[in-house]
C-alpha positions as CSV (number, residue, x, y, z in Angstrom):
1,M,25.1,25.4,45.4
2,T,25.4,29.2,46.0
3,S,22.4,31.5,46.0
4,G,23.7,33.1,42.7
5,R,23.7,29.8,41.0
6,L,20.2,28.9,42.3
7,R,18.9,32.3,41.0
8,F,20.5,31.7,37.6
9,L,19.1,28.2,37.4
10,G,15.7,29.6,38.3
11,Y,15.9,32.2,35.5
12,G,16.9,29.5,33.0
13,I,14.0,27.2,34.0
14,G,11.6,30.1,33.8
15,L,12.9,31.1,30.3
16,L,12.5,27.5,29.1
17,V,8.9,27.3,30.3
18,F,8.2,30.6,28.7
19,L,9.6,29.5,25.3
20,V,7.7,26.2,25.3
21,H,4.4,27.8,26.1
22,S,4.9,31.0,24.1
23,P,2.2,31.8,21.5
24,A,4.6,31.3,18.6
25,V,5.6,27.7,19.7
26,S,2.0,26.9,20.6
27,A,0.7,28.0,17.2
28,A,3.4,26.0,15.4
29,T,2.6,22.8,17.3
30,E,-1.2,23.2,17.3
31,D,-1.4,23.1,13.5
32,P,-1.3,19.8,11.6
33,E,1.6,19.2,9.3
34,L,0.2,18.5,5.8
35,Y,2.0,16.8,2.9
36,V,1.4,15.5,-0.6
37,A,3.5,12.9,-2.5
38,V,3.8,11.2,-5.8
39,Y,5.7,8.0,-6.5
40,G,6.4,5.2,-8.9
41,G,8.2,1.9,-8.7
42,V,7.9,-1.9,-9.2
43,T,5.2,-4.4,-8.1
44,I,6.6,-7.9,-7.2
45,P,3.5,-10.1,-6.8
46,Q,3.3,-13.6,-5.4
47,S,1.3,-16.2,-7.3
48,L,-2.5,-16.1,-7.0
49,K,-3.2,-18.8,-4.4
50,E,-6.3,-20.6,-3.1
51,V,-8.0,-20.1,-6.5
52,Q,-11.4,-21.8,-6.3
53,S,-14.9,-21.5,-7.6
54,S,-17.3,-19.2,-6.0
55,G,-21.1,-19.9,-6.0
56,V,-21.0,-22.4,-8.9
57,T,-21.7,-26.2,-9.1
58,P,-19.7,-28.4,-9.4
59,E,-17.0,-26.8,-7.3
60,F,-13.5,-26.6,-8.9
61,T,-10.0,-25.3,-8.1
62,F,-7.1,-24.0,-10.1
63,S,-3.4,-24.5,-9.3
64,N,-1.5,-21.4,-8.2
65,L,-1.3,-18.8,-11.0
66,D,2.1,-17.1,-11.5
67,L,1.9,-13.3,-11.9
68,A,4.3,-11.0,-13.8
69,R,6.1,-8.0,-12.3
70,S,4.7,-4.7,-13.1
71,G,5.2,-1.0,-12.7
72,V,3.2,0.8,-10.0
73,F,2.3,4.5,-9.8
74,G,0.5,6.4,-7.0
75,A,-0.1,9.5,-5.0
76,K,-0.8,10.2,-1.3
77,F,-2.0,13.0,0.9
78,G,-1.7,13.1,4.7
79,F,-1.0,15.0,7.8
80,F,0.7,14.6,11.2
81,L,-1.3,15.4,14.3
82,P,-0.6,18.6,16.3
83,G,2.0,18.5,19.0
84,R,5.7,19.2,19.5
85,D,6.7,15.6,18.7
86,R,4.4,14.9,15.7
87,W,5.0,11.2,15.8
88,L,1.6,10.1,14.6
89,G,-0.1,10.8,11.3
90,V,-2.9,9.7,9.0
91,E,-2.7,9.5,5.2
92,T,-4.8,8.3,2.2
93,E,-3.2,7.0,-1.0
94,F,-4.2,5.6,-4.4
95,F,-2.0,3.4,-6.5
96,Y,-2.3,1.3,-9.7
97,S,-0.4,-1.7,-11.1
98,N,-0.8,-4.5,-13.8
99,P,0.5,-7.8,-12.5
100,H,-0.7,-9.9,-15.4
101,I,-1.1,-13.7,-15.2
102,K,1.8,-15.3,-17.1
103,Q,1.5,-17.9,-19.8
104,Q,1.8,-21.3,-18.0
105,N,0.4,-24.7,-17.4
106,V,-2.7,-24.7,-15.1
107,T,-4.2,-27.7,-13.3
108,T,-8.0,-27.7,-13.0
109,T,-9.5,-30.0,-10.4
110,V,-13.2,-30.9,-9.7
111,P,-13.1,-32.9,-6.4
112,S,-16.7,-34.0,-6.5
113,V,-16.1,-36.1,-9.6
114,G,-12.4,-36.9,-9.1
115,F,-11.4,-35.0,-12.3
116,S,-8.1,-33.3,-12.8
117,S,-6.5,-31.9,-15.9
118,T,-3.4,-29.9,-16.7
119,D,-3.5,-27.7,-19.8
120,P,-1.5,-24.8,-21.3
121,F,-2.9,-21.4,-20.4
122,P,-2.1,-18.4,-22.6
123,G,-2.2,-15.8,-19.7
124,A,-4.6,-13.0,-18.9
125,H,-4.5,-9.2,-18.3
126,V,-4.8,-8.1,-14.6
127,R,-5.4,-4.6,-13.3
128,V,-5.3,-3.8,-9.6
129,S,-6.2,-0.4,-8.2
130,T,-5.9,0.4,-4.4
131,W,-7.3,3.1,-2.2
132,A,-5.8,2.9,1.3
133,L,-6.1,4.7,4.6
134,N,-2.9,4.4,6.7
135,W,-1.9,5.2,10.2
136,I,1.7,6.4,10.1
137,L,4.3,6.4,13.0
138,R,7.5,8.2,12.2
139,Y,10.6,9.6,13.8
140,P,10.2,13.4,13.4
141,G,13.7,14.3,12.4
142,E,14.5,17.6,10.8
143,F,16.1,16.1,7.6
144,F,15.7,12.3,7.9
145,Q,12.4,10.7,8.9
146,P,12.0,6.9,8.9
147,Y,8.4,5.6,9.3
148,I,6.1,2.7,9.3
149,G,2.3,2.4,8.6
150,V,-0.6,0.1,8.3
151,G,-4.3,0.4,7.4
152,P,-7.2,-1.0,5.4
153,G,-7.3,-0.8,1.6
154,L,-10.1,-1.1,-0.9
155,F,-8.8,-3.1,-3.8
156,W,-10.3,-3.2,-7.3
157,G,-9.2,-6.1,-9.4
158,R,-10.1,-6.9,-13.0
159,V,-9.1,-9.9,-15.1
160,S,-9.6,-10.3,-18.8
161,G,-8.6,-13.3,-21.0
162,N,-5.6,-12.9,-23.2
163,D,-5.2,-15.6,-25.9
164,P,-2.2,-14.7,-28.2
165,N,-3.4,-17.2,-30.8
166,G,-6.7,-15.4,-31.3
167,A,-8.7,-18.4,-30.1
168,G,-10.9,-16.2,-27.9
169,N,-11.2,-15.4,-24.3
170,N,-10.8,-18.7,-22.5
171,F,-10.4,-17.4,-19.0
172,G,-13.3,-15.0,-18.8
173,T,-13.6,-11.3,-17.9
174,A,-14.4,-10.4,-14.3
175,S,-13.9,-7.8,-11.7
176,A,-13.9,-7.6,-7.9
177,T,-13.9,-5.0,-5.1
178,N,-12.7,-6.3,-1.8
179,L,-11.3,-5.0,1.5
180,G,-7.7,-5.9,2.3
181,L,-4.5,-5.0,4.1
182,N,-1.9,-2.3,3.2
183,A,1.3,-2.2,5.3
184,L,4.4,-0.1,4.6
185,A,7.8,1.1,5.8
186,G,10.0,3.8,4.4
187,A,12.1,6.9,5.0
188,R,12.1,10.5,3.9
189,L,15.2,12.7,3.2
190,F,14.4,16.4,3.0
191,L,16.4,18.5,0.6
192,T,14.8,21.7,1.8
193,K,12.4,22.6,4.6
194,R,9.5,21.5,2.4
195,L,10.7,19.3,-0.4
196,G,12.1,15.8,0.1
197,L,12.7,12.4,-1.5
198,F,11.4,9.2,-0.1
199,G,11.6,5.4,-0.6
200,E,9.0,3.0,0.6
201,Y,8.2,-0.8,0.8
202,K,4.6,-1.9,0.7
203,Y,2.9,-5.2,1.3
204,N,-0.7,-5.9,0.2
205,R,-3.0,-8.9,0.9
206,V,-6.6,-9.3,-0.2
207,T,-8.9,-12.1,-1.3
208,F,-10.6,-11.2,-4.5
209,D,-14.1,-12.5,-5.2
210,F,-14.3,-12.3,-9.0
211,G,-17.8,-12.3,-10.6
212,G,-18.7,-12.0,-14.3
213,N,-18.1,-15.2,-16.2
214,L,-15.2,-16.2,-14.1
215,Q,-16.8,-16.9,-10.7
216,V,-13.6,-17.6,-8.6
217,E,-12.0,-16.5,-5.4
218,A,-8.2,-16.0,-5.2
219,L,-5.7,-14.7,-2.6
220,Y,-3.7,-11.8,-4.0
221,Q,-0.4,-10.8,-2.3
222,A,2.1,-8.3,-3.6
223,Q,5.1,-6.3,-2.6
224,H,5.9,-2.9,-4.0
225,V,9.2,-1.0,-3.9
226,V,8.6,2.7,-4.7
227,G,10.3,6.1,-4.6
228,G,9.1,9.6,-5.1
229,L,8.8,13.2,-4.1
230,V,7.1,14.6,-1.0
231,L,6.0,18.3,-0.5
232,Q,5.3,19.3,3.1
233,F,3.3,22.5,4.0
């Protein structure tokens, strides 16, 4: 390689180093990238499983309780950490859904006395609110950004009896607040530098410990498919 080419290569490397470490680039990469988002979609719950008494005698169990699909609505706020790549972020979100217990036949079992009975059940209202804190890993593309995330969620569940024949509340009214799992995967498509659309899949898992006059534990699992708007600033 001639001395002229070596000199030109040296100038090029020097210019690249200067641009990477220039104040403008440093300022841009040292600030966190903030965003807010709103979304809506559908909740697809699994049946309530492992439904059993909690702190009462005699102990009893219910068969799995089928849940209905529901709308889900939420909002989130987050930021991506400083750095030229911005792969890693943290966000908090809140979302709400109503996966009601369907009308169905339910089997009640009391193992200690060998009792088992299957009876029609009129259904019940269920409300689930979730506040989650997620670690996010994304591909920081300019227009398209796929991502995955996971974190703990604080789940508030409430059940209230619903007898369409007006015979009274035969399931009880109870609430629970328990820690569970929130996992997600999705992608953003930016329409402008700041405004974009996104689609997301979520999975939730939590064991509710209902009190009140219900006194049961139940495993709640749900999938959510949502879409919304994101504003980056």
